[in-house]
Every structure is written in C-alpha cells, then in structure tokens.
Predicted model as a PDB file, atoms N, CA, C, CB and O in Angstrom, pLDDT in the B-factor column:
MODEL        1                                                                  
ATOM      1  N   MET A   1      -8.311 -10.507   7.570  1.00 54.00           N  
ATOM      2  CA  MET A   1      -6.759 -10.464   8.110  1.00 54.00           C  
ATOM      3  C   MET A   1      -6.159 -11.464   8.360  1.00 54.00           C  
ATOM      4  CB  MET A   1      -6.522  -9.863   9.202  1.00 54.00           C  
ATOM      5  O   MET A   1      -4.934 -11.389   8.462  1.00 54.00           O  
ATOM      6  N   GLY A   2      -6.865 -12.794   8.547  1.00 63.00           N  
ATOM      7  CA  GLY A   2      -5.981 -13.773   9.269  1.00 63.00           C  
ATOM      8  C   GLY A   2      -7.087 -15.046   9.049  1.00 63.00           C  
ATOM      9  O   GLY A   2      -8.094 -14.930   8.351  1.00 63.00           O  
ATOM     10  N   GLY A   3      -6.758 -16.109   9.677  1.00 70.00           N  
ATOM     11  CA  GLY A   3      -7.718 -17.363   9.638  1.00 70.00           C  
ATOM     12  C   GLY A   3      -7.161 -18.138   8.534  1.00 70.00           C  
ATOM     13  O   GLY A   3      -6.055 -17.942   8.029  1.00 70.00           O  
ATOM     14  N   PRO A   4      -8.162 -19.196   8.133  1.00 74.00           N  
ATOM     15  CA  PRO A   4      -7.717 -20.228   7.062  1.00 74.00           C  
ATOM     16  C   PRO A   4      -7.606 -19.675   5.529  1.00 74.00           C  
ATOM     17  CB  PRO A   4      -8.794 -21.441   7.073  1.00 74.00           C  
ATOM     18  O   PRO A   4      -7.021 -20.206   4.585  1.00 74.00           O  
ATOM     19  N   HIS A   5      -8.332 -18.465   5.561  1.00 76.00           N  
ATOM     20  CA  HIS A   5      -8.581 -18.054   4.512  1.00 76.00           C  
ATOM     21  C   HIS A   5      -7.591 -16.703   4.093  1.00 76.00           C  
ATOM     22  CB  HIS A   5      -9.985 -17.885   4.577  1.00 76.00           C  
ATOM     23  O   HIS A   5      -7.773 -16.067   3.055  1.00 76.00           O  
ATOM     24  N   ALA A   6      -6.682 -16.435   4.934  1.00 73.00           N  
ATOM     25  CA  ALA A   6      -5.473 -15.330   4.789  1.00 73.00           C  
ATOM     26  C   ALA A   6      -4.762 -15.501   3.398  1.00 73.00           C  
ATOM     27  CB  ALA A   6      -4.261 -15.531   6.038  1.00 73.00           C  
ATOM     28  O   ALA A   6      -4.867 -16.507   2.696  1.00 73.00           O  
ATOM     29  N   THR A   7      -4.202 -14.651   3.167  1.00 76.00           N  
ATOM     30  CA  THR A   7      -3.596 -14.678   1.811  1.00 76.00           C  
ATOM     31  C   THR A   7      -1.988 -14.876   2.113  1.00 76.00           C  
ATOM     32  CB  THR A   7      -3.959 -13.209   0.922  1.00 76.00           C  
ATOM     33  O   THR A   7      -1.174 -15.018   1.201  1.00 76.00           O  
ATOM     34  N   ASP A   8      -1.677 -14.869   3.338  1.00 75.00           N  
ATOM     35  CA  ASP A   8      -0.144 -14.802   3.583  1.00 75.00           C  
ATOM     36  C   ASP A   8       0.191 -15.432   4.793  1.00 75.00           C  
ATOM     37  CB  ASP A   8       0.409 -13.390   3.643  1.00 75.00           C  
ATOM     38  O   ASP A   8      -0.756 -15.497   5.577  1.00 75.00           O  
ATOM     39  N   ASP A   9       1.264 -15.921   5.191  1.00 74.00           N  
ATOM     40  CA  ASP A   9       1.717 -16.116   6.685  1.00 74.00           C  
ATOM     41  C   ASP A   9       1.807 -14.951   7.499  1.00 74.00           C  
ATOM     42  CB  ASP A   9       3.032 -16.722   6.775  1.00 74.00           C  
ATOM     43  O   ASP A   9       2.422 -13.999   7.018  1.00 74.00           O  
ATOM     44  N   LEU A  10       1.275 -14.828   8.729  1.00 72.00           N  
ATOM     45  CA  LEU A  10       1.123 -13.567   9.407  1.00 72.00           C  
ATOM     46  C   LEU A  10       2.629 -13.583  10.114  1.00 72.00           C  
ATOM     47  CB  LEU A  10      -0.304 -13.499  10.515  1.00 72.00           C  
ATOM     48  O   LEU A  10       3.139 -12.481  10.314  1.00 72.00           O  
ATOM     49  N   ARG A  11       3.191 -14.488  10.410  1.00 73.00           N  
ATOM     50  CA  ARG A  11       4.780 -14.542  10.920  1.00 73.00           C  
ATOM     51  C   ARG A  11       5.550 -13.870   9.750  1.00 73.00           C  
ATOM     52  CB  ARG A  11       5.429 -16.249  11.195  1.00 73.00           C  
ATOM     53  O   ARG A  11       6.439 -13.115  10.145  1.00 73.00           O  
ATOM     54  N   GLU A  12       5.436 -13.953   8.594  1.00 78.00           N  
ATOM     55  CA  GLU A  12       6.071 -13.715   7.579  1.00 78.00           C  
ATOM     56  C   GLU A  12       5.875 -12.072   7.431  1.00 78.00           C  
ATOM     57  CB  GLU A  12       5.587 -14.639   6.446  1.00 78.00           C  
ATOM     58  O   GLU A  12       6.784 -11.485   6.844  1.00 78.00           O  
ATOM     59  N   GLY A  13       4.798 -11.318   7.902  1.00 76.00           N  
ATOM     60  CA  GLY A  13       4.058 -10.180   7.188  1.00 76.00           C  
ATOM     61  C   GLY A  13       5.218  -8.993   7.671  1.00 76.00           C  
ATOM     62  O   GLY A  13       5.486  -8.077   6.893  1.00 76.00           O  
ATOM     63  N   HIS A  14       5.698  -9.063   8.650  1.00 83.00           N  
ATOM     64  CA  HIS A  14       6.757  -7.993   9.114  1.00 83.00           C  
ATOM     65  C   HIS A  14       8.313  -8.202   8.534  1.00 83.00           C  
ATOM     66  CB  HIS A  14       6.822  -8.051  10.791  1.00 83.00           C  
ATOM     67  O   HIS A  14       9.165  -7.360   8.822  1.00 83.00           O  
ATOM     68  N   TRP A  15       8.610  -9.228   7.799  1.00 86.00           N  
ATOM     69  CA  TRP A  15       9.947  -9.351   7.206  1.00 86.00           C  
ATOM     70  C   TRP A  15      10.296  -8.324   6.377  1.00 86.00           C  
ATOM     71  CB  TRP A  15      10.104 -10.501   6.492  1.00 86.00           C  
ATOM     72  O   TRP A  15      11.278  -7.617   6.601  1.00 86.00           O  
ATOM     73  N   THR A  16       9.332  -8.136   5.122  1.00 85.00           N  
ATOM     74  CA  THR A  16       9.961  -6.909   4.383  1.00 85.00           C  
ATOM     75  C   THR A  16      10.265  -5.624   4.898  1.00 85.00           C  
ATOM     76  CB  THR A  16       9.232  -6.588   3.432  1.00 85.00           C  
ATOM     77  O   THR A  16      11.152  -4.871   4.495  1.00 85.00           O  
ATOM     78  N   GLN A  17       9.197  -5.370   6.120  1.00 85.00           N  
ATOM     79  CA  GLN A  17       9.241  -4.089   6.533  1.00 85.00           C  
ATOM     80  C   GLN A  17      10.573  -3.940   7.442  1.00 85.00           C  
ATOM     81  CB  GLN A  17       7.903  -3.739   7.268  1.00 85.00           C  
ATOM     82  O   GLN A  17      11.163  -2.861   7.505  1.00 85.00           O  
ATOM     83  N   GLU A  18      11.002  -5.069   8.128  1.00 88.00           N  
ATOM     84  CA  GLU A  18      12.182  -4.938   8.815  1.00 88.00           C  
ATOM     85  C   GLU A  18      13.453  -5.096   7.818  1.00 88.00           C  
ATOM     86  CB  GLU A  18      12.179  -5.972   9.950  1.00 88.00           C  
ATOM     87  O   GLU A  18      14.528  -4.698   8.266  1.00 88.00           O  
ATOM     88  N   TRP A  19      13.435  -5.570   6.677  1.00 85.00           N  
ATOM     89  CA  TRP A  19      14.397  -5.499   5.750  1.00 85.00           C  
ATOM     90  C   TRP A  19      14.687  -4.106   5.040  1.00 85.00           C  
ATOM     91  CB  TRP A  19      14.063  -6.454   4.838  1.00 85.00           C  
ATOM     92  O   TRP A  19      15.761  -3.673   4.622  1.00 85.00           O  
ATOM     93  N   LEU A  20      13.509  -3.566   5.026  1.00 86.00           N  
ATOM     94  CA  LEU A  20      13.657  -2.084   4.269  1.00 86.00           C  
ATOM     95  C   LEU A  20      14.284  -1.161   5.149  1.00 86.00           C  
ATOM     96  CB  LEU A  20      12.236  -1.388   3.826  1.00 86.00           C  
ATOM     97  O   LEU A  20      14.985  -0.260   4.689  1.00 86.00           O  
ATOM     98  N   VAL A  21      14.095  -1.301   6.401  1.00 88.00           N  
ATOM     99  CA  VAL A  21      14.631  -0.312   7.625  1.00 88.00           C  
ATOM    100  C   VAL A  21      16.208  -0.908   7.781  1.00 88.00           C  
ATOM    101  CB  VAL A  21      13.568  -0.505   9.331  1.00 88.00           C  
ATOM    102  O   VAL A  21      17.112  -0.132   8.092  1.00 88.00           O  
ATOM    103  N   THR A  22      16.419  -2.067   7.587  1.00 90.00           N  
ATOM    104  CA  THR A  22      17.576  -2.434   8.087  1.00 90.00           C  
ATOM    105  C   THR A  22      18.737  -2.629   6.849  1.00 90.00           C  
ATOM    106  CB  THR A  22      17.284  -3.709   8.924  1.00 90.00           C  
ATOM    107  O   THR A  22      19.873  -2.161   6.915  1.00 90.00           O  
ATOM    108  N   ALA A  23      18.324  -3.240   5.971  1.00 86.00           N  
ATOM    109  CA  ALA A  23      19.354  -3.597   4.773  1.00 86.00           C  
ATOM    110  C   ALA A  23      19.957  -2.445   4.023  1.00 86.00           C  
ATOM    111  CB  ALA A  23      18.653  -4.450   3.681  1.00 86.00           C  
ATOM    112  O   ALA A  23      19.410  -1.405   3.658  1.00 86.00           O  
ATOM    113  N   ASP A  24      21.180  -2.839   3.872  1.00 87.00           N  
ATOM    114  CA  ASP A  24      22.298  -2.172   2.699  1.00 87.00           C  
ATOM    115  C   ASP A  24      21.937  -2.345   1.349  1.00 87.00           C  
ATOM    116  CB  ASP A  24      23.772  -2.826   2.736  1.00 87.00           C  
ATOM    117  O   ASP A  24      22.403  -1.540   0.543  1.00 87.00           O  
ATOM    118  N   ASP A  25      21.118  -3.333   0.908  1.00 83.00           N  
ATOM    119  CA  ASP A  25      20.705  -3.650  -0.355  1.00 83.00           C  
ATOM    120  C   ASP A  25      20.402  -2.198  -1.209  1.00 83.00           C  
ATOM    121  CB  ASP A  25      19.409  -4.633  -0.206  1.00 83.00           C  
ATOM    122  O   ASP A  25      19.725  -1.230  -0.862  1.00 83.00           O  
ATOM    123  N   PRO A  26      21.012  -2.388  -2.198  1.00 84.00           N  
ATOM    124  CA  PRO A  26      20.418  -0.920  -3.093  1.00 84.00           C  
ATOM    125  C   PRO A  26      18.826  -1.057  -3.303  1.00 84.00           C  
ATOM    126  CB  PRO A  26      21.193  -0.770  -4.896  1.00 84.00           C  
ATOM    127  O   PRO A  26      18.109  -0.085  -3.064  1.00 84.00           O  
ATOM    128  N   GLY A  27      18.365  -2.095  -3.687  1.00 79.00           N  
ATOM    129  CA  GLY A  27      16.750  -2.288  -3.840  1.00 79.00           C  
ATOM    130  C   GLY A  27      16.201  -1.714  -2.676  1.00 79.00           C  
ATOM    131  O   GLY A  27      15.270  -0.919  -2.809  1.00 79.00           O  
ATOM    132  N   ALA A  28      16.649  -2.002  -1.511  1.00 80.00           N  
ATOM    133  CA  ALA A  28      15.937  -1.379  -0.324  1.00 80.00           C  
ATOM    134  C   ALA A  28      15.985  -0.219   0.039  1.00 80.00           C  
ATOM    135  CB  ALA A  28      16.178  -1.836   0.653  1.00 80.00           C  
ATOM    136  O   ALA A  28      15.153   0.327   0.763  1.00 80.00           O  
ATOM    137  N   LEU A  29      17.271   0.431  -0.573  1.00 82.00           N  
ATOM    138  CA  LEU A  29      17.423   1.955  -0.203  1.00 82.00           C  
ATOM    139  C   LEU A  29      16.787   2.764  -1.079  1.00 82.00           C  
ATOM    140  CB  LEU A  29      18.806   2.443  -0.156  1.00 82.00           C  
ATOM    141  O   LEU A  29      16.851   3.968  -0.830  1.00 82.00           O  
ATOM    142  N   ALA A  30      16.070   2.352  -2.234  1.00 76.00           N  
ATOM    143  CA  ALA A  30      15.497   2.986  -3.401  1.00 76.00           C  
ATOM    144  C   ALA A  30      14.260   3.767  -2.757  1.00 76.00           C  
ATOM    145  CB  ALA A  30      15.073   1.867  -4.607  1.00 76.00           C  
ATOM    146  O   ALA A  30      13.876   4.805  -3.296  1.00 76.00           O  
ATOM    147  N   GLY A  31      13.751   3.369  -1.826  1.00 71.00           N  
ATOM    148  CA  GLY A  31      12.604   4.052  -1.293  1.00 71.00           C  
ATOM    149  C   GLY A  31      11.495   4.231  -2.136  1.00 71.00           C  
ATOM    150  O   GLY A  31      11.643   4.495  -3.329  1.00 71.00           O  
ATOM    151  N   GLY A  32      10.241   4.092  -1.529  1.00 75.00           N  
ATOM    152  CA  GLY A  32       8.633   4.242  -2.088  1.00 75.00           C  
ATOM    153  C   GLY A  32       8.405   2.717  -2.512  1.00 75.00           C  
ATOM    154  O   GLY A  32       9.029   1.672  -2.332  1.00 75.00           O  
ATOM    155  N   GLY A  33       7.459   3.004  -3.027  1.00 80.00           N  
ATOM    156  CA  GLY A  33       6.905   1.656  -3.800  1.00 80.00           C  
ATOM    157  C   GLY A  33       6.023   0.847  -3.236  1.00 80.00           C  
ATOM    158  O   GLY A  33       5.591   1.155  -2.125  1.00 80.00           O  
ATOM    159  N   TYR A  34       5.631  -0.203  -3.803  1.00 84.00           N  
ATOM    160  CA  TYR A  34       4.977  -1.412  -2.968  1.00 84.00           C  
ATOM    161  C   TYR A  34       5.636  -2.522  -2.815  1.00 84.00           C  
ATOM    162  CB  TYR A  34       3.817  -1.879  -3.464  1.00 84.00           C  
ATOM    163  O   TYR A  34       6.192  -2.919  -3.839  1.00 84.00           O  
ATOM    164  N   TRP A  35       5.774  -3.216  -1.794  1.00 83.00           N  
ATOM    165  CA  TRP A  35       6.836  -4.260  -1.364  1.00 83.00           C  
ATOM    166  C   TRP A  35       6.042  -5.478  -1.012  1.00 83.00           C  
ATOM    167  CB  TRP A  35       7.779  -3.778  -0.073  1.00 83.00           C  
ATOM    168  O   TRP A  35       4.989  -5.341  -0.388  1.00 83.00           O  
ATOM    169  N   TYR A  36       6.562  -6.901  -1.440  1.00 83.00           N  
ATOM    170  CA  TYR A  36       5.985  -7.957  -1.093  1.00 83.00           C  
ATOM    171  C   TYR A  36       6.849  -9.053  -0.967  1.00 83.00           C  
ATOM    172  CB  TYR A  36       5.047  -8.183  -1.864  1.00 83.00           C  
ATOM    173  O   TYR A  36       7.204  -9.546  -2.037  1.00 83.00           O  
ATOM    174  N   HIS A  37       7.338  -9.631   0.195  1.00 84.00           N  
ATOM    175  CA  HIS A  37       8.244 -10.624   0.110  1.00 84.00           C  
ATOM    176  C   HIS A  37       9.778 -10.087  -0.509  1.00 84.00           C  
ATOM    177  CB  HIS A  37       7.545 -11.730  -0.774  1.00 84.00           C  
ATOM    178  O   HIS A  37      10.415 -10.672  -1.385  1.00 84.00           O  
ATOM    179  N   ARG A  38      10.109  -9.049   0.062  1.00 84.00           N  
ATOM    180  CA  ARG A  38      11.377  -8.096  -0.331  1.00 84.00           C  
ATOM    181  C   ARG A  38      11.571  -7.988  -1.962  1.00 84.00           C  
ATOM    182  CB  ARG A  38      12.873  -8.774   0.355  1.00 84.00           C  
ATOM    183  O   ARG A  38      12.648  -8.014  -2.557  1.00 84.00           O  
ATOM    184  N   ARG A  39      10.347  -7.867  -2.495  1.00 86.00           N  
ATOM    185  CA  ARG A  39      10.395  -7.499  -3.765  1.00 86.00           C  
ATOM    186  C   ARG A  39       9.480  -6.087  -4.309  1.00 86.00           C  
ATOM    187  CB  ARG A  39       9.989  -8.745  -4.429  1.00 86.00           C  
ATOM    188  O   ARG A  39       8.340  -5.895  -3.886  1.00 86.00           O  
ATOM    189  N   ARG A  40       9.996  -5.356  -5.075  1.00 87.00           N  
ATOM    190  CA  ARG A  40       8.774  -4.349  -5.598  1.00 87.00           C  
ATOM    191  C   ARG A  40       7.915  -4.712  -6.525  1.00 87.00           C  
ATOM    192  CB  ARG A  40       9.198  -3.182  -6.157  1.00 87.00           C  
ATOM    193  O   ARG A  40       8.239  -5.377  -7.509  1.00 87.00           O  
ATOM    194  N   HIS A  41       6.562  -4.238  -6.246  1.00 88.00           N  
ATOM    195  CA  HIS A  41       5.355  -4.660  -7.051  1.00 88.00           C  
ATOM    196  C   HIS A  41       4.770  -3.196  -7.752  1.00 88.00           C  
ATOM    197  CB  HIS A  41       4.127  -5.473  -5.955  1.00 88.00           C  
ATOM    198  O   HIS A  41       4.624  -2.120  -7.172  1.00 88.00           O  
ATOM    199  N   ALA A  42       4.506  -3.496  -9.087  1.00 88.00           N  
ATOM    200  CA  ALA A  42       3.503  -2.198  -9.589  1.00 88.00           C  
ATOM    201  C   ALA A  42       2.472  -2.157  -8.438  1.00 88.00           C  
ATOM    202  CB  ALA A  42       2.609  -2.457 -11.252  1.00 88.00           C  
ATOM    203  O   ALA A  42       2.263  -3.076  -7.646  1.00 88.00           O  
ATOM    204  N   PRO A  43       1.820  -0.880  -8.467  1.00 86.00           N  
ATOM    205  CA  PRO A  43       0.586  -0.838  -7.729  1.00 86.00           C  
ATOM    206  C   PRO A  43      -0.306  -1.064  -8.621  1.00 86.00           C  
ATOM    207  CB  PRO A  43       0.293   0.332  -7.011  1.00 86.00           C  
ATOM    208  O   PRO A  43      -0.040  -0.797  -9.792  1.00 86.00           O  
ATOM    209  N   HIS A  44      -1.616  -1.629  -8.254  1.00 88.00           N  
ATOM    210  CA  HIS A  44      -2.842  -1.859  -9.138  1.00 88.00           C  
ATOM    211  C   HIS A  44      -3.048  -0.691  -9.708  1.00 88.00           C  
ATOM    212  CB  HIS A  44      -4.105  -2.320  -8.471  1.00 88.00           C  
ATOM    213  O   HIS A  44      -2.823   0.357  -9.103  1.00 88.00           O  
ATOM    214  N   ALA A  45      -3.544  -0.734 -11.058  1.00 91.00           N  
ATOM    215  CA  ALA A  45      -3.700   0.561 -12.151  1.00 91.00           C  
ATOM    216  C   ALA A  45      -4.461   1.500 -11.503  1.00 91.00           C  
ATOM    217  CB  ALA A  45      -4.464   0.246 -13.611  1.00 91.00           C  
ATOM    218  O   ALA A  45      -4.152   2.654 -11.798  1.00 91.00           O  
ATOM    219  N   ALA A  46      -5.594   1.346 -10.507  1.00 91.00           N  
ATOM    220  CA  ALA A  46      -6.467   2.075 -10.146  1.00 91.00           C  
ATOM    221  C   ALA A  46      -5.867   3.031  -9.304  1.00 91.00           C  
ATOM    222  CB  ALA A  46      -7.443   1.417  -9.656  1.00 91.00           C  
ATOM    223  O   ALA A  46      -6.372   4.136  -9.106  1.00 91.00           O  
ATOM    224  N   ALA A  47      -4.585   2.570  -8.694  1.00 87.00           N  
ATOM    225  CA  ALA A  47      -3.824   3.662  -7.706  1.00 87.00           C  
ATOM    226  C   ALA A  47      -3.526   4.917  -8.612  1.00 87.00           C  
ATOM    227  CB  ALA A  47      -2.253   3.029  -7.022  1.00 87.00           C  
ATOM    228  O   ALA A  47      -3.627   6.056  -8.156  1.00 87.00           O  
ATOM    229  N   ARG A  48      -3.203   4.697  -9.743  1.00 89.00           N  
ATOM    230  CA  ARG A  48      -2.497   5.932 -10.591  1.00 89.00           C  
ATOM    231  C   ARG A  48      -3.957   6.465 -11.569  1.00 89.00           C  
ATOM    232  CB  ARG A  48      -0.866   5.222 -11.814  1.00 89.00           C  
ATOM    233  O   ARG A  48      -3.884   7.189 -12.562  1.00 89.00           O  
ATOM    234  N   ASP A  49      -4.960   6.015 -11.107  1.00 94.00           N  
ATOM    235  CA  ASP A  49      -6.002   6.798 -12.200  1.00 94.00           C  
ATOM    236  C   ASP A  49      -6.759   7.800 -11.346  1.00 94.00           C  
ATOM    237  CB  ASP A  49      -7.212   5.700 -13.020  1.00 94.00           C  
ATOM    238  O   ASP A  49      -7.476   7.457 -10.407  1.00 94.00           O  
ATOM    239  N   PRO A  50      -6.598   8.823 -11.652  1.00 93.00           N  
ATOM    240  CA  PRO A  50      -7.241  10.120 -10.998  1.00 93.00           C  
ATOM    241  C   PRO A  50      -8.771  10.178 -10.801  1.00 93.00           C  
ATOM    242  CB  PRO A  50      -6.904  11.336 -11.868  1.00 93.00           C  
ATOM    243  O   PRO A  50      -9.322  10.687  -9.825  1.00 93.00           O  
ATOM    244  N   ALA A  51      -9.451   9.537 -11.952  1.00 95.00           N  
ATOM    245  CA  ALA A  51     -10.977   9.189 -12.081  1.00 95.00           C  
ATOM    246  C   ALA A  51     -11.365   8.248 -10.467  1.00 95.00           C  
ATOM    247  CB  ALA A  51     -11.238   8.038 -13.785  1.00 95.00           C  
ATOM    248  O   ALA A  51     -12.280   8.412  -9.661  1.00 95.00           O  
ATOM    249  N   PHE A  52     -10.522   7.523 -10.487  1.00 95.00           N  
ATOM    250  CA  PHE A  52     -10.972   6.188  -9.751  1.00 95.00           C  
ATOM    251  C   PHE A  52     -10.605   6.933  -8.514  1.00 95.00           C  
ATOM    252  CB  PHE A  52     -10.144   4.545 -10.093  1.00 95.00           C  
ATOM    253  O   PHE A  52     -11.536   6.876  -7.712  1.00 95.00           O  
ATOM    254  N   GLN A  53      -9.548   7.637  -8.052  1.00 92.00           N  
ATOM    255  CA  GLN A  53      -9.264   8.253  -6.886  1.00 92.00           C  
ATOM    256  C   GLN A  53     -10.414   9.243  -6.454  1.00 92.00           C  
ATOM    257  CB  GLN A  53      -7.964   8.919  -7.032  1.00 92.00           C  
ATOM    258  O   GLN A  53     -10.879   9.171  -5.317  1.00 92.00           O  
ATOM    259  N   GLU A  54     -10.795  10.020  -7.223  1.00 92.00           N  
ATOM    260  CA  GLU A  54     -12.022  10.932  -7.044  1.00 92.00           C  
ATOM    261  C   GLU A  54     -13.276  10.168  -6.755  1.00 92.00           C  
ATOM    262  CB  GLU A  54     -12.275  11.789  -8.310  1.00 92.00           C  
ATOM    263  O   GLU A  54     -14.115  10.661  -6.002  1.00 92.00           O  
ATOM    264  N   ARG A  55     -13.425   9.208  -7.206  1.00 95.00           N  
ATOM    265  CA  ARG A  55     -14.727   8.328  -6.994  1.00 95.00           C  
ATOM    266  C   ARG A  55     -14.358   7.785  -5.594  1.00 95.00           C  
ATOM    267  CB  ARG A  55     -15.016   7.014  -8.232  1.00 95.00           C  
ATOM    268  O   ARG A  55     -15.236   7.870  -4.735  1.00 95.00           O  
ATOM    269  N   LEU A  56     -13.287   7.293  -5.291  1.00 94.00           N  
ATOM    270  CA  LEU A  56     -13.130   6.630  -3.832  1.00 94.00           C  
ATOM    271  C   LEU A  56     -13.097   7.915  -3.008  1.00 94.00           C  
ATOM    272  CB  LEU A  56     -11.648   5.604  -3.579  1.00 94.00           C  
ATOM    273  O   LEU A  56     -13.761   7.936  -1.971  1.00 94.00           O  
ATOM    274  N   LEU A  57     -12.422   8.938  -3.348  1.00 94.00           N  
ATOM    275  CA  LEU A  57     -12.765  10.137  -2.176  1.00 94.00           C  
ATOM    276  C   LEU A  57     -14.182  10.360  -1.849  1.00 94.00           C  
ATOM    277  CB  LEU A  57     -12.271  11.600  -2.632  1.00 94.00           C  
ATOM    278  O   LEU A  57     -14.631  10.434  -0.705  1.00 94.00           O  
ATOM    279  N   ASP A  58     -14.899  10.467  -3.023  1.00 95.00           N  
ATOM    280  CA  ASP A  58     -16.176  10.833  -2.991  1.00 95.00           C  
ATOM    281  C   ASP A  58     -16.970   9.599  -2.065  1.00 95.00           C  
ATOM    282  CB  ASP A  58     -16.693  11.034  -4.562  1.00 95.00           C  
ATOM    283  O   ASP A  58     -17.697   9.800  -1.092  1.00 95.00           O  
ATOM    284  N   ALA A  59     -16.653   8.436  -2.593  1.00 97.00           N  
ATOM    285  CA  ALA A  59     -17.362   7.440  -1.845  1.00 97.00           C  
ATOM    286  C   ALA A  59     -16.973   7.505  -0.113  1.00 97.00           C  
ATOM    287  CB  ALA A  59     -16.941   5.953  -2.555  1.00 97.00           C  
ATOM    288  O   ALA A  59     -17.763   7.149   0.761  1.00 97.00           O  
ATOM    289  N   LEU A  60     -15.842   7.941   0.097  1.00 96.00           N  
ATOM    290  CA  LEU A  60     -15.128   7.954   1.742  1.00 96.00           C  
ATOM    291  C   LEU A  60     -15.934   8.959   2.052  1.00 96.00           C  
ATOM    292  CB  LEU A  60     -13.325   8.321   2.086  1.00 96.00           C  
ATOM    293  O   LEU A  60     -16.546   8.797   3.108  1.00 96.00           O  
ATOM    294  N   ALA A  61     -16.174  10.126   1.369  1.00 97.00           N  
ATOM    295  CA  ALA A  61     -17.069  11.170   2.241  1.00 97.00           C  
ATOM    296  C   ALA A  61     -18.375  11.013   2.421  1.00 97.00           C  
ATOM    297  CB  ALA A  61     -17.061  12.418   1.762  1.00 97.00           C  
ATOM    298  O   ALA A  61     -18.937  11.454   3.424  1.00 97.00           O  
ATOM    299  N   GLN A  62     -19.042  10.326   1.405  1.00 97.00           N  
ATOM    300  CA  GLN A  62     -20.332  10.123   1.733  1.00 97.00           C  
ATOM    301  C   GLN A  62     -20.482   8.978   2.906  1.00 97.00           C  
ATOM    302  CB  GLN A  62     -21.064   9.774   0.443  1.00 97.00           C  
ATOM    303  O   GLN A  62     -21.408   9.021   3.715  1.00 97.00           O  
ATOM    304  N   ALA A  63     -19.429   7.902   2.915  1.00 97.00           N  
ATOM    305  CA  ALA A  63     -19.632   7.188   4.102  1.00 97.00           C  
ATOM    306  C   ALA A  63     -19.256   7.796   5.657  1.00 97.00           C  
ATOM    307  CB  ALA A  63     -18.883   6.010   3.852  1.00 97.00           C  
ATOM    308  O   ALA A  63     -19.717   7.368   6.714  1.00 97.00           O  
ATOM    309  N   THR A  64     -18.437   8.741   5.515  1.00 97.00           N  
ATOM    310  CA  THR A  64     -17.725   9.255   6.874  1.00 97.00           C  
ATOM    311  C   THR A  64     -18.310  10.666   7.007  1.00 97.00           C  
ATOM    312  CB  THR A  64     -15.925   9.303   6.813  1.00 97.00           C  
ATOM    313  O   THR A  64     -18.508  11.022   8.168  1.00 97.00           O  
ATOM    314  N   GLY A  65     -18.559  11.354   6.240  1.00 96.00           N  
ATOM    315  CA  GLY A  65     -18.664  12.723   6.355  1.00 96.00           C  
ATOM    316  C   GLY A  65     -17.681  13.646   6.449  1.00 96.00           C  
ATOM    317  O   GLY A  65     -17.776  14.756   6.971  1.00 96.00           O  
ATOM    318  N   VAL A  66     -16.536  13.063   5.827  1.00 95.00           N  
ATOM    319  CA  VAL A  66     -15.435  13.806   6.114  1.00 95.00           C  
ATOM    320  C   VAL A  66     -14.782  14.054   4.615  1.00 95.00           C  
ATOM    321  CB  VAL A  66     -14.471  13.021   7.211  1.00 95.00           C  
ATOM    322  O   VAL A  66     -14.516  13.200   3.769  1.00 95.00           O  
ATOM    323  N   VAL A  67     -14.615  15.415   4.551  1.00 93.00           N  
ATOM    324  CA  VAL A  67     -14.186  15.759   3.154  1.00 93.00           C  
ATOM    325  C   VAL A  67     -12.807  16.311   3.152  1.00 93.00           C  
ATOM    326  CB  VAL A  67     -15.137  16.778   2.500  1.00 93.00           C  
ATOM    327  O   VAL A  67     -12.508  17.298   3.824  1.00 93.00           O  
ATOM    328  N   LEU A  68     -11.916  15.631   2.347  1.00 89.00           N  
ATOM    329  CA  LEU A  68     -10.556  16.024   2.602  1.00 89.00           C  
ATOM    330  C   LEU A  68     -10.220  17.154   1.557  1.00 89.00           C  
ATOM    331  CB  LEU A  68      -9.557  14.757   2.494  1.00 89.00           C  
ATOM    332  O   LEU A  68     -10.671  17.237   0.415  1.00 89.00           O  
ATOM    333  N   PRO A  69      -9.286  18.055   2.215  1.00 87.00           N  
ATOM    334  CA  PRO A  69      -9.074  19.185   1.079  1.00 87.00           C  
ATOM    335  C   PRO A  69      -8.462  18.955  -0.146  1.00 87.00           C  
ATOM    336  CB  PRO A  69      -8.325  20.205   1.527  1.00 87.00           C  
ATOM    337  O   PRO A  69      -7.581  18.097  -0.086  1.00 87.00           O  
ATOM    338  N   MET A  70      -8.664  19.483  -1.312  1.00 78.00           N  
ATOM    339  CA  MET A  70      -8.158  19.066  -2.429  1.00 78.00           C  
ATOM    340  C   MET A  70      -6.635  19.810  -2.109  1.00 78.00           C  
ATOM    341  CB  MET A  70      -9.100  19.513  -3.826  1.00 78.00           C  
ATOM    342  O   MET A  70      -6.508  20.709  -1.277  1.00 78.00           O  
ATOM    343  N   VAL A  71      -5.400  19.202  -3.014  1.00 78.00           N  
ATOM    344  CA  VAL A  71      -4.246  19.375  -3.074  1.00 78.00           C  
ATOM    345  C   VAL A  71      -3.858  19.936  -4.146  1.00 78.00           C  
ATOM    346  CB  VAL A  71      -3.713  18.464  -2.866  1.00 78.00           C  
ATOM    347  O   VAL A  71      -4.312  19.284  -5.086  1.00 78.00           O  
ATOM    348  N   GLY A  72      -3.150  20.956  -4.568  1.00 67.00           N  
ATOM    349  CA  GLY A  72      -2.514  20.583  -5.997  1.00 67.00           C  
ATOM    350  C   GLY A  72      -3.125  21.502  -6.804  1.00 67.00           C  
ATOM    351  O   GLY A  72      -2.879  21.526  -8.010  1.00 67.00           O  
TER     352      GLY A  72                                                      
ENDMDL                                                                          
END                                                                             
C-alpha cells in the first residue's frame, strides 16, 4: 500500500475522487467506471468474465466461510 515500491504517490491518491465529486466536467458527471488520474480506464478483462467471478467468489467463500447469495 505504500513505501518505496508503491505504484503511485499517496498524496495524489485522493485527487481523482475529489474531482469526481466536485467537478462540472462532463466526463466527471458520466458516473461509474474505473478512474485513474482523472481519466476513465477499462477494467481488467476478468472483471467482466462471469466464470472468473464465480471462481473468485468460490475462493473467497472457502477462505472466509461466507457464501454470498446469488442475485439475478
């Protein structure tokens, strides 16, 4: 989460969130999405892969003992 191998400057981490909340910029008003330094980015492909999501939920249930209810 930090230290010499951190992927970004911790002091800059909140700037995008502040901008999304306060800006009148049409891009900021679009809602949703993944944002990094005030730019929308595509999520990792696994985030849209239902099979990966099922494997992830199964692994989390195994690790925690908590099974989430299926929706949809």
